[in-house]
C-alpha positions as a printed Julia matrix, in Angstrom:
290×3 Matrix{Float64}:
  49.42    6.27  -39.36
  48.73    3.1   -37.41
  49.82    4.82  -34.19
  47.48    7.73  -34.87
  44.57    5.35  -35.49
  45.45    3.35  -32.38
  45.68    6.51  -30.28
  42.38    7.84  -31.65
  40.63    4.55  -30.88
  42.08    4.59  -27.38
  40.88    8.15  -26.86
  37.36    7.24  -27.98
  37.36    4.18  -25.68
  38.48    6.24  -22.71
  35.87    8.89  -23.48
  33.1     6.28  -23.62
  34.36    4.62  -20.45
  34.38    7.98  -18.73
  30.83    8.69  -19.88
  29.69    5.32  -18.54
  31.35    6.05  -15.22
  29.61    9.41  -15.04
  26.23    7.83  -15.8
  26.66    4.91  -13.39
  24.89    5.53  -10.11
  25.9     4.32   -6.69
  23.43    4.51   -3.82
  23.96    4.91   -0.09
  21.9     4.99    3.1
  21.4     8.77    2.93
  19.5     8.34   -0.36
  16.65    6.71    1.56
  15.33    9.41    3.86
  11.99   10.95    4.78
   8.36    9.76    4.82
   7.14    7.05    2.45
   3.61    5.74    1.89
   3.63    1.94    1.93
   1.07   -0.31    0.21
   1.74   -4.04    0.44
  -0.2    -7.11   -0.6
   0.04  -10.8    -1.38
  -0.52  -14.18    0.2
   0.61  -16.0     3.3
   1.19  -19.54    2.05
   2.9   -21.59    4.74
   4.75  -19.94    7.61
   4.83  -22.88   10.01
   6.72  -23.37   12.27
   7.75  -19.68   12.39
   4.3   -18.17   13.01
   0.76  -19.25   13.8
  -0.89  -17.33   10.99
  -3.59  -18.68    8.68
  -2.83  -19.11    5.01
  -4.55  -16.53    2.86
  -4.51  -12.96    1.56
  -2.58  -10.18    3.28
  -2.52   -6.38    2.89
  -0.82   -3.5     4.69
  -1.15    0.28    4.48
   1.5     2.22    6.38
   3.54    5.37    6.68
   7.27    4.71    6.99
   9.86    7.32    8.0
  13.51    6.64    7.11
  16.31    8.56    8.84
  18.89    8.16    6.05
  21.2     6.44    8.54
  19.85    2.89    8.66
  16.77    3.15   10.88
  13.04    3.41   10.12
   9.97    4.09   12.23
   6.44    3.2    11.16
   4.1     5.35   13.28
   1.0     4.2    11.38
   0.38    0.73    9.99
  -2.78   -1.28    9.36
  -2.21   -4.97    8.69
  -4.96   -7.12    7.19
  -4.52  -10.84    7.84
  -7.25  -12.84    6.1
  -9.83  -10.11    6.75
  -8.82   -9.47   10.38
  -7.31   -6.01   10.78
  -4.63   -4.96   13.26
  -3.13   -1.56   14.05
   0.56   -2.43   14.2
   3.11    0.41   14.3
   6.68   -0.89   14.31
  10.34   -0.07   13.79
  13.14   -1.5    11.68
  16.55   -1.12   10.11
  17.77   -0.84    6.53
  20.93   -0.85    4.48
  21.28    0.57    0.97
  23.83   -1.15   -1.27
  25.83    0.68   -3.95
  23.68   -1.05   -6.61
  20.58    0.6    -5.02
  19.2    -2.64   -3.58
  17.83   -2.07   -0.08
  17.83   -4.68    2.68
  15.16   -4.19    5.35
  14.44   -5.91    8.63
  11.16   -4.91   10.26
  10.3    -5.8    13.86
   6.58   -6.44   13.44
   4.28   -6.79   16.5
   1.49   -9.38   17.0
   0.02  -11.27   15.33
   3.4   -11.78   13.61
   5.66  -10.92   16.56
   8.86  -11.4    14.63
  11.6    -9.72   12.61
  10.84   -9.83    8.88
  13.37   -9.43    6.03
  12.42   -7.46    2.91
  14.53   -6.78   -0.17
  13.82   -3.77   -2.36
  15.24   -1.54   -5.06
  15.41    2.27   -4.84
  14.69    4.27   -8.0
  13.04    7.35   -9.53
  15.3     9.91   -7.82
  15.04    8.04   -4.51
  11.26    8.53   -4.44
  10.18    4.89   -4.81
  11.13    1.47   -3.47
   9.7    -1.76   -4.88
  10.14   -4.64   -2.43
   9.26   -8.23   -1.6
   9.32  -10.15    1.64
  12.44  -12.26    1.15
  11.97  -14.91    3.81
   9.44  -17.46    5.09
   6.57  -19.05    3.17
   4.95  -15.97    1.72
   4.46  -14.21   -1.61
   4.18  -10.54   -0.65
   5.06   -7.5    -2.77
   4.83   -3.82   -1.96
   5.73   -0.27   -2.91
   7.05    2.63   -0.9
   6.42    6.06   -2.43
   7.8     9.28   -0.97
   5.08   11.35    0.7
   5.21   14.9    -0.59
   2.57   16.56    1.61
   2.45   17.44    5.3
   0.09   19.05    7.81
  -2.92   18.21    5.66
  -6.37   19.77    6.09
  -9.79   18.69    4.81
  -9.39   21.14    1.93
  -6.15   19.46    0.8
  -8.26   16.52   -0.37
 -10.51   18.06   -2.98
 -11.41   17.4    -6.58
 -12.02   14.56   -9.0
 -10.06   11.31   -8.84
 -10.16    7.94  -10.54
 -10.46    5.13   -8.02
  -9.4     1.52   -8.52
  -9.6    -1.23   -5.89
  -9.37   -5.01   -5.84
  -9.21   -7.89   -3.39
 -11.34  -10.56   -1.78
 -14.19  -10.88    0.7
 -13.93  -13.8     3.11
 -14.87  -15.34    6.43
 -12.57  -15.14    9.46
 -10.46  -18.31    9.88
 -11.43  -20.47   12.88
  -9.67  -19.5    16.15
  -7.85  -16.55   14.62
  -6.39  -14.4    16.08
  -7.25  -16.37   19.24
  -9.8   -19.04   20.26
 -13.26  -17.6    20.71
 -12.61  -14.51   18.6
 -15.46  -13.54   16.3
 -16.1   -10.5    14.13
 -19.13   -9.32   12.14
 -19.94  -11.21    8.95
 -18.52   -9.7     5.75
 -20.65   -6.88    4.33
 -20.29   -8.09    0.73
 -20.77  -11.47   -0.99
 -17.81  -13.8    -0.51
 -15.28  -13.93   -3.35
 -13.49  -11.5    -5.61
 -14.07   -7.75   -5.34
 -13.27   -5.24   -8.09
 -14.13   -1.54   -8.3
 -13.34    1.25  -10.76
 -14.88    4.66  -11.22
 -14.87    8.35  -10.38
 -14.45    9.8    -6.9
 -15.34   13.41   -6.13
 -14.31   15.1    -2.87
 -15.75   18.47   -1.82
 -12.78   19.5     0.33
 -15.05   19.92    3.36
 -15.56   16.33    4.56
 -17.97   14.95    1.97
 -17.57   12.8    -1.13
 -19.45   10.98   -3.87
 -18.45    7.97   -5.97
 -19.83    6.81   -9.29
 -18.34    3.35   -9.65
 -18.83   -0.04  -11.22
 -18.24   -2.8    -8.67
 -17.96   -6.53   -9.22
 -19.07   -8.39   -6.09
 -17.71  -11.79   -7.13
 -18.96  -11.27  -10.67
 -22.33   -9.65  -10.03
 -23.96   -6.54   -8.61
 -24.52   -6.43   -4.86
 -28.02   -7.92   -5.36
 -26.67  -10.78   -7.48
 -27.78   -9.41  -10.86
 -25.75   -8.92  -14.03
 -24.48   -7.04  -15.97
 -22.82   -4.66  -13.51
 -24.45   -1.24  -13.25
 -23.21    2.12  -12.03
 -23.37    2.66   -8.24
 -23.76    6.15   -6.82
 -22.25    6.28   -3.33
 -22.2     9.22   -0.94
 -20.14    9.44    2.24
 -17.98   11.5     4.52
 -14.29   11.72    5.33
 -12.02   12.96    8.09
  -8.38   13.99    7.91
  -5.51   13.09   10.24
  -3.23   16.05    9.64
  -0.14   14.47   11.19
  -0.22   11.54    8.74
  -2.14   13.13    5.86
  -4.5    10.17    6.27
  -8.02   10.3     4.9
 -10.67    8.08    6.53
 -13.58    7.46    4.15
 -16.91    6.21    5.48
 -20.22    5.34    3.82
 -23.34    3.28    4.48
 -23.87    0.24    2.33
 -27.59    1.05    2.31
 -28.21    4.64    3.44
 -31.96    4.01    3.75
 -31.36    1.35    6.42
 -29.83    2.64    9.69
 -28.73   -0.92   10.53
 -26.82   -1.25    7.26
 -23.08   -1.93    7.62
 -20.72    1.05    7.56
 -17.85    0.68    5.1
 -14.56    2.28    6.12
 -11.56    2.88    3.85
  -8.26    4.47    4.89
  -6.21    6.46    2.4
  -2.72    7.9     2.8
  -1.99   10.91    0.63
   1.21   10.59   -1.39
   0.75   14.11   -2.73
  -2.26   16.21   -3.75
  -2.87   13.95   -6.74
  -2.36   10.38   -5.43
  -3.51    8.19   -2.54
  -2.91    4.6    -1.45
  -6.08    2.91   -0.12
  -7.11   -0.06    2.03
 -10.48   -1.25    3.3
 -10.72   -1.39    7.1
 -14.05   -3.22    7.09
 -13.69   -6.66    8.74
 -14.06   -9.6     6.39
 -12.53   -7.74    3.46
  -8.98   -7.77    2.14
  -9.13   -5.0    -0.43
  -6.62   -2.33   -1.42
  -6.16    0.14   -4.24
  -5.22    3.6    -5.41
  -6.71    6.98   -6.24
  -5.27    9.34   -8.86
  -6.39   12.83   -9.78
  -8.25   13.03  -13.07
């Protein structure tokens, strides 16, 4: 009797152990392959003596292509350093561990001009990587989400979306990126920026937004409470990247009014990652189909 009980217990243990082994997942380099939309943000705190970058907010919108063999190319990347924006395509290498942690090293051009280490984790059927910059005096977090569209046309961006954006508006640091450099003053009041609302694209190059925006706690004219803004604008499509470039006038009645530009990379037909390209802003966000 005791032997039968012992043997039955052993059989159950082996069965459970086998089930655990079947469920356990091991990752490899080939699991990370294809195009990924990258949205990164955080703060540069103190990078001396490695770089000559000002402390302050940072954002990046990029398209990364992994070859599944340890190399990545980034044909499109916009980096926002304290409100100064750089086009900075780059390359890098990666290694996927069996536990699905991913080690990256990106060779980033000026103003960084260095090799940066990131650590991430691959999940959701290899479609997403969450990562942080794992070296230097920074606090930067980002997501990579597999891009599931290609060869996009104007009509591929059509319909109703919720839009959510946040960040800061600020002045350019003195002597950055080089002595004597100046850029236009920020188009919005300095301080925190928040926006939520509905975005409607016509699929032919035009859009409208009905949004509530907090310009450092007030409306654009300094009044409170916040009221609904109705914004109209246009967009273009870069078919090779599935990149939408949104553009609108801050005050359409005034030809001299600043033009606001926002880039969006399509993840699929229902989701976009967004970043302001207007100097003096460090603002990023998302758009999701309603």
